[in-house]
Chimera marker file (.cmm) of the C-alpha trace (Angstrom):
<marker_set name="trace">
<marker id="1" x="-4.060" y="19.489" z="-1.868" r="1" g="1" b="0" radius="0.5"/>
<marker id="2" x="-5.911" y="17.118" z="-4.223" r="1" g="1" b="0" radius="0.5"/>
<marker id="3" x="-2.789" y="15.000" z="-4.606" r="1" g="1" b="0" radius="0.5"/>
<marker id="4" x="-2.593" y="14.502" z="-0.837" r="1" g="1" b="0" radius="0.5"/>
<marker id="5" x="-6.221" y="13.404" z="-0.734" r="1" g="1" b="0" radius="0.5"/>
<marker id="6" x="-5.618" y="10.952" z="-3.603" r="1" g="1" b="0" radius="0.5"/>
<marker id="7" x="-2.602" y="9.462" z="-1.759" r="1" g="1" b="0" radius="0.5"/>
<marker id="8" x="-4.624" y="9.128" z="1.450" r="1" g="1" b="0" radius="0.5"/>
<marker id="9" x="-7.504" y="7.451" z="-0.358" r="1" g="1" b="0" radius="0.5"/>
<marker id="10" x="-5.110" y="5.178" z="-2.238" r="1" g="1" b="0" radius="0.5"/>
<marker id="11" x="-3.333" y="4.360" z="1.036" r="1" g="1" b="0" radius="0.5"/>
<marker id="12" x="-6.599" y="3.590" z="2.796" r="1" g="1" b="0" radius="0.5"/>
<marker id="13" x="-7.786" y="1.356" z="-0.026" r="1" g="1" b="0" radius="0.5"/>
<marker id="14" x="-4.427" y="-0.420" z="-0.366" r="1" g="1" b="0" radius="0.5"/>
<marker id="15" x="-4.009" y="-0.878" z="3.386" r="1" g="1" b="0" radius="0.5"/>
<marker id="16" x="-7.567" y="-2.140" z="3.770" r="1" g="1" b="0" radius="0.5"/>
<marker id="17" x="-7.216" y="-4.598" z="0.908" r="1" g="1" b="0" radius="0.5"/>
<marker id="18" x="-3.865" y="-5.825" z="2.220" r="1" g="1" b="0" radius="0.5"/>
<marker id="19" x="-5.377" y="-6.429" z="5.678" r="1" g="1" b="0" radius="0.5"/>
<marker id="20" x="-8.347" y="-8.192" z="4.033" r="1" g="1" b="0" radius="0.5"/>
<marker id="21" x="-6.045" y="-10.441" z="1.977" r="1" g="1" b="0" radius="0.5"/>
<marker id="22" x="-3.738" y="-11.090" z="4.926" r="1" g="1" b="0" radius="0.5"/>
<marker id="23" x="-5.790" y="-10.841" z="8.121" r="1" g="1" b="0" radius="0.5"/>
<marker id="24" x="-4.164" y="-11.076" z="11.513" r="1" g="1" b="0" radius="0.5"/>
<marker id="25" x="-3.443" y="-9.265" z="14.713" r="1" g="1" b="0" radius="0.5"/>
<marker id="26" x="-1.448" y="-6.151" z="13.999" r="1" g="1" b="0" radius="0.5"/>
<marker id="27" x="-1.133" y="-3.178" z="16.319" r="1" g="1" b="0" radius="0.5"/>
<marker id="28" x="-2.702" y="0.056" z="15.228" r="1" g="1" b="0" radius="0.5"/>
<marker id="29" x="-6.020" y="1.051" z="13.842" r="1" g="1" b="0" radius="0.5"/>
<marker id="30" x="-7.098" y="3.187" z="10.935" r="1" g="1" b="0" radius="0.5"/>
<marker id="31" x="-3.980" y="5.366" z="10.978" r="1" g="1" b="0" radius="0.5"/>
<marker id="32" x="-1.676" y="2.328" z="10.918" r="1" g="1" b="0" radius="0.5"/>
<marker id="33" x="-3.681" y="0.866" z="8.033" r="1" g="1" b="0" radius="0.5"/>
<marker id="34" x="-3.389" y="4.125" z="6.080" r="1" g="1" b="0" radius="0.5"/>
<marker id="35" x="0.330" y="4.339" z="6.854" r="1" g="1" b="0" radius="0.5"/>
<marker id="36" x="0.925" y="0.751" z="5.696" r="1" g="1" b="0" radius="0.5"/>
<marker id="37" x="-1.031" y="1.493" z="2.527" r="1" g="1" b="0" radius="0.5"/>
<marker id="38" x="0.766" y="4.766" z="1.755" r="1" g="1" b="0" radius="0.5"/>
<marker id="39" x="4.230" y="3.354" z="2.369" r="1" g="1" b="0" radius="0.5"/>
<marker id="40" x="3.160" y="0.204" z="0.548" r="1" g="1" b="0" radius="0.5"/>
<marker id="41" x="2.123" y="2.257" z="-2.459" r="1" g="1" b="0" radius="0.5"/>
<marker id="42" x="5.620" y="3.719" z="-2.593" r="1" g="1" b="0" radius="0.5"/>
<marker id="43" x="7.152" y="0.238" z="-2.219" r="1" g="1" b="0" radius="0.5"/>
<marker id="44" x="4.868" y="-1.162" z="-4.916" r="1" g="1" b="0" radius="0.5"/>
<marker id="45" x="5.488" y="1.765" z="-7.235" r="1" g="1" b="0" radius="0.5"/>
<marker id="46" x="9.248" y="1.483" z="-6.785" r="1" g="1" b="0" radius="0.5"/>
<marker id="47" x="9.171" y="-2.287" z="-7.354" r="1" g="1" b="0" radius="0.5"/>
<marker id="48" x="7.022" y="-1.757" z="-10.443" r="1" g="1" b="0" radius="0.5"/>
<marker id="49" x="9.519" y="0.739" z="-11.815" r="1" g="1" b="0" radius="0.5"/>
<marker id="50" x="12.400" y="-1.691" z="-11.176" r="1" g="1" b="0" radius="0.5"/>
<marker id="51" x="10.545" y="-4.447" z="-13.005" r="1" g="1" b="0" radius="0.5"/>
<marker id="52" x="9.725" y="-2.170" z="-15.918" r="1" g="1" b="0" radius="0.5"/>
<marker id="53" x="6.043" y="-1.886" z="-15.088" r="1" g="1" b="0" radius="0.5"/>
<marker id="54" x="5.474" y="1.838" z="-15.331" r="1" g="1" b="0" radius="0.5"/>
<marker id="55" x="2.952" y="2.759" z="-12.629" r="1" g="1" b="0" radius="0.5"/>
<marker id="56" x="2.849" y="6.530" z="-13.067" r="1" g="1" b="0" radius="0.5"/>
<marker id="57" x="-0.799" y="6.984" z="-13.887" r="1" g="1" b="0" radius="0.5"/>
<marker id="58" x="-1.352" y="10.244" z="-12.031" r="1" g="1" b="0" radius="0.5"/>
<marker id="59" x="-4.199" y="9.122" z="-9.812" r="1" g="1" b="0" radius="0.5"/>
<marker id="60" x="-6.428" y="6.267" z="-8.820" r="1" g="1" b="0" radius="0.5"/>
<marker id="61" x="-6.466" y="3.414" z="-11.308" r="1" g="1" b="0" radius="0.5"/>
<marker id="62" x="-6.589" y="-0.351" z="-11.172" r="1" g="1" b="0" radius="0.5"/>
<marker id="63" x="-2.848" y="-0.490" z="-11.809" r="1" g="1" b="0" radius="0.5"/>
<marker id="64" x="-1.973" y="2.018" z="-9.069" r="1" g="1" b="0" radius="0.5"/>
<marker id="65" x="-4.231" y="0.273" z="-6.556" r="1" g="1" b="0" radius="0.5"/>
<marker id="66" x="-2.780" y="-3.111" z="-7.531" r="1" g="1" b="0" radius="0.5"/>
<marker id="67" x="0.818" y="-2.035" z="-7.080" r="1" g="1" b="0" radius="0.5"/>
<marker id="68" x="-0.073" y="-0.239" z="-3.848" r="1" g="1" b="0" radius="0.5"/>
<marker id="69" x="-1.749" y="-3.371" z="-2.467" r="1" g="1" b="0" radius="0.5"/>
<marker id="70" x="1.215" y="-5.507" z="-3.525" r="1" g="1" b="0" radius="0.5"/>
<marker id="71" x="3.576" y="-3.084" z="-1.810" r="1" g="1" b="0" radius="0.5"/>
<marker id="72" x="1.380" y="-2.993" z="1.301" r="1" g="1" b="0" radius="0.5"/>
<marker id="73" x="1.398" y="-6.801" z="1.426" r="1" g="1" b="0" radius="0.5"/>
<marker id="74" x="5.191" y="-6.831" z="1.183" r="1" g="1" b="0" radius="0.5"/>
<marker id="75" x="5.368" y="-4.245" z="3.941" r="1" g="1" b="0" radius="0.5"/>
<marker id="76" x="2.880" y="-6.157" z="6.102" r="1" g="1" b="0" radius="0.5"/>
<marker id="77" x="4.863" y="-9.403" z="5.732" r="1" g="1" b="0" radius="0.5"/>
<marker id="78" x="8.066" y="-7.568" z="6.654" r="1" g="1" b="0" radius="0.5"/>
<marker id="79" x="6.384" y="-5.923" z="9.624" r="1" g="1" b="0" radius="0.5"/>
<marker id="80" x="5.107" y="-9.250" z="10.901" r="1" g="1" b="0" radius="0.5"/>
<marker id="81" x="8.527" y="-10.866" z="10.478" r="1" g="1" b="0" radius="0.5"/>
<marker id="82" x="10.153" y="-8.053" z="12.465" r="1" g="1" b="0" radius="0.5"/>
<marker id="83" x="7.448" y="-8.346" z="15.123" r="1" g="1" b="0" radius="0.5"/>
<marker id="84" x="8.398" y="-11.976" z="15.839" r="1" g="1" b="0" radius="0.5"/>
<link id1="1" id2="2" r="1" g="1" b="0" radius="0.2"/>
<link id1="2" id2="3" r="1" g="1" b="0" radius="0.2"/>
<link id1="3" id2="4" r="1" g="1" b="0" radius="0.2"/>
<link id1="4" id2="5" r="1" g="1" b="0" radius="0.2"/>
<link id1="5" id2="6" r="1" g="1" b="0" radius="0.2"/>
<link id1="6" id2="7" r="1" g="1" b="0" radius="0.2"/>
<link id1="7" id2="8" r="1" g="1" b="0" radius="0.2"/>
<link id1="8" id2="9" r="1" g="1" b="0" radius="0.2"/>
<link id1="9" id2="10" r="1" g="1" b="0" radius="0.2"/>
<link id1="10" id2="11" r="1" g="1" b="0" radius="0.2"/>
<link id1="11" id2="12" r="1" g="1" b="0" radius="0.2"/>
<link id1="12" id2="13" r="1" g="1" b="0" radius="0.2"/>
<link id1="13" id2="14" r="1" g="1" b="0" radius="0.2"/>
<link id1="14" id2="15" r="1" g="1" b="0" radius="0.2"/>
<link id1="15" id2="16" r="1" g="1" b="0" radius="0.2"/>
<link id1="16" id2="17" r="1" g="1" b="0" radius="0.2"/>
<link id1="17" id2="18" r="1" g="1" b="0" radius="0.2"/>
<link id1="18" id2="19" r="1" g="1" b="0" radius="0.2"/>
<link id1="19" id2="20" r="1" g="1" b="0" radius="0.2"/>
<link id1="20" id2="21" r="1" g="1" b="0" radius="0.2"/>
<link id1="21" id2="22" r="1" g="1" b="0" radius="0.2"/>
<link id1="22" id2="23" r="1" g="1" b="0" radius="0.2"/>
<link id1="23" id2="24" r="1" g="1" b="0" radius="0.2"/>
<link id1="24" id2="25" r="1" g="1" b="0" radius="0.2"/>
<link id1="25" id2="26" r="1" g="1" b="0" radius="0.2"/>
<link id1="26" id2="27" r="1" g="1" b="0" radius="0.2"/>
<link id1="27" id2="28" r="1" g="1" b="0" radius="0.2"/>
<link id1="28" id2="29" r="1" g="1" b="0" radius="0.2"/>
<link id1="29" id2="30" r="1" g="1" b="0" radius="0.2"/>
<link id1="30" id2="31" r="1" g="1" b="0" radius="0.2"/>
<link id1="31" id2="32" r="1" g="1" b="0" radius="0.2"/>
<link id1="32" id2="33" r="1" g="1" b="0" radius="0.2"/>
<link id1="33" id2="34" r="1" g="1" b="0" radius="0.2"/>
<link id1="34" id2="35" r="1" g="1" b="0" radius="0.2"/>
<link id1="35" id2="36" r="1" g="1" b="0" radius="0.2"/>
<link id1="36" id2="37" r="1" g="1" b="0" radius="0.2"/>
<link id1="37" id2="38" r="1" g="1" b="0" radius="0.2"/>
<link id1="38" id2="39" r="1" g="1" b="0" radius="0.2"/>
<link id1="39" id2="40" r="1" g="1" b="0" radius="0.2"/>
<link id1="40" id2="41" r="1" g="1" b="0" radius="0.2"/>
<link id1="41" id2="42" r="1" g="1" b="0" radius="0.2"/>
<link id1="42" id2="43" r="1" g="1" b="0" radius="0.2"/>
<link id1="43" id2="44" r="1" g="1" b="0" radius="0.2"/>
<link id1="44" id2="45" r="1" g="1" b="0" radius="0.2"/>
<link id1="45" id2="46" r="1" g="1" b="0" radius="0.2"/>
<link id1="46" id2="47" r="1" g="1" b="0" radius="0.2"/>
<link id1="47" id2="48" r="1" g="1" b="0" radius="0.2"/>
<link id1="48" id2="49" r="1" g="1" b="0" radius="0.2"/>
<link id1="49" id2="50" r="1" g="1" b="0" radius="0.2"/>
<link id1="50" id2="51" r="1" g="1" b="0" radius="0.2"/>
<link id1="51" id2="52" r="1" g="1" b="0" radius="0.2"/>
<link id1="52" id2="53" r="1" g="1" b="0" radius="0.2"/>
<link id1="53" id2="54" r="1" g="1" b="0" radius="0.2"/>
<link id1="54" id2="55" r="1" g="1" b="0" radius="0.2"/>
<link id1="55" id2="56" r="1" g="1" b="0" radius="0.2"/>
<link id1="56" id2="57" r="1" g="1" b="0" radius="0.2"/>
<link id1="57" id2="58" r="1" g="1" b="0" radius="0.2"/>
<link id1="58" id2="59" r="1" g="1" b="0" radius="0.2"/>
<link id1="59" id2="60" r="1" g="1" b="0" radius="0.2"/>
<link id1="60" id2="61" r="1" g="1" b="0" radius="0.2"/>
<link id1="61" id2="62" r="1" g="1" b="0" radius="0.2"/>
<link id1="62" id2="63" r="1" g="1" b="0" radius="0.2"/>
<link id1="63" id2="64" r="1" g="1" b="0" radius="0.2"/>
<link id1="64" id2="65" r="1" g="1" b="0" radius="0.2"/>
<link id1="65" id2="66" r="1" g="1" b="0" radius="0.2"/>
<link id1="66" id2="67" r="1" g="1" b="0" radius="0.2"/>
<link id1="67" id2="68" r="1" g="1" b="0" radius="0.2"/>
<link id1="68" id2="69" r="1" g="1" b="0" radius="0.2"/>
<link id1="69" id2="70" r="1" g="1" b="0" radius="0.2"/>
<link id1="70" id2="71" r="1" g="1" b="0" radius="0.2"/>
<link id1="71" id2="72" r="1" g="1" b="0" radius="0.2"/>
<link id1="72" id2="73" r="1" g="1" b="0" radius="0.2"/>
<link id1="73" id2="74" r="1" g="1" b="0" radius="0.2"/>
<link id1="74" id2="75" r="1" g="1" b="0" radius="0.2"/>
<link id1="75" id2="76" r="1" g="1" b="0" radius="0.2"/>
<link id1="76" id2="77" r="1" g="1" b="0" radius="0.2"/>
<link id1="77" id2="78" r="1" g="1" b="0" radius="0.2"/>
<link id1="78" id2="79" r="1" g="1" b="0" radius="0.2"/>
<link id1="79" id2="80" r="1" g="1" b="0" radius="0.2"/>
<link id1="80" id2="81" r="1" g="1" b="0" radius="0.2"/>
<link id1="81" id2="82" r="1" g="1" b="0" radius="0.2"/>
<link id1="82" id2="83" r="1" g="1" b="0" radius="0.2"/>
<link id1="83" id2="84" r="1" g="1" b="0" radius="0.2"/>
</marker_set>
């Protein structure tokens, strides 16, 4: 149960930071932001693993938030490109 809460908090933080860095009109509210952040954290973690940047820290850290935000930004750019 704690792991789920950590992922939701990480997703909320990552999604919020990604929207702050890249503002714009996107459909959805809080749930969409959390979803972008959670999926973005997986994208960022996977990309970090591919690049040799181990991101398995087991919780909230600067590195996990950074890779999650990077992944959320990638996801947000892709979403906006598909929206066009």
